[in-house]
Phi, psi and omega in degrees: 000136173268110185290344178287334180271347180055037178290132180265358185253033183286339173245106181276154178309127176089349181255005184301329181290349177275357183247156178235136174279112182291139176057033178302137177093355177266157180257129184250008177254144181223142169290146181304321180296324179290322176299318179296321179295316178300314179299314180299312181297319179297311182292340174282353177105005179287144175284162178299331179291318179292315179302317179306315181290323183288327182256002177058048177231155178300145180306319181293328177295322176296317179298317178298318179299318179295318177297320176300314180299318177298314182299326181275004174090012179285147175282127174228144173299156180302144175212172180142343178281156177264122181239000000 
């Protein structure tokens, strides 16, 4: 599905088995205080793996939180490397 077109017919009747729910089982909601903590820990130089352990969230959830913060215009130190 191209999210830019906002097409609602991306899963046609009978074709649902051809699709996979990406990142199934992860939680995508965050308390504002937890997002601030993730941002603080990241800007202090912690890797997403360390942050994950400190905030008790899955590593991928921390990455999603960081992407969300960037999208919302928050300042974050550069990231993208795998540590």
